[in-house]
C-alpha positions, 0 to 999 in steps of 0.5 A: 782449188784456188782460182788462178789469175791471168797476167791481165788481172782477170780470172783465168778462163773468165774471158773478162777484164778486171773491170768486167768488160769482155775485152779492150773497148768492149771487143771480144775477150781472150778465147776461153782459157788461152790468154789470147783473143787471136783465134789461130793462136788460141787454136794452137794453144788448145792443140798443144794443151791436148798433148800436155794433158796426154803427157800428164796422164802418162807421167801420173801412170808412170809415177804410180807404177814406179812408186809401187815397184819401189815399195815392192823392192823395199818390202822384199829387201826388208823381208830378207833381212835387209835395210829399209833403204839403200842410201847409195841407191838414193844418191845415184837416183838424185844425181841422175835427176840433178844431172839431167834436170838441174836443181829442179831434177833433185827436187823431183827425185826427192818426191819420187823417192818419198812416193816409193818409200815414204817419208824418212 
């Protein structure tokens, strides 16, 4: 995995400035990985990140469930003599995501569709 650089040029989570110091004028650097040296802000960021991590876990679980269900639909359709995919259904899904999320929604929907049916 590549290292992420924070806006100040230091390595994310390093707590050091580009010149190797710990912060401005040798003072304490940002709280670990939060991007701020202000303790209350760092604590709030840590709390928010806990919830973000919970949401990420739920999204991953739902993604995997959706992909499995989509594969089952495709297998059932093909076993009964149907087509591998139904373009009108894919268009419906793309439109739903585009309407709700804009252009990024379209990209997300394309990824979801590919996860369930594989590449075209």
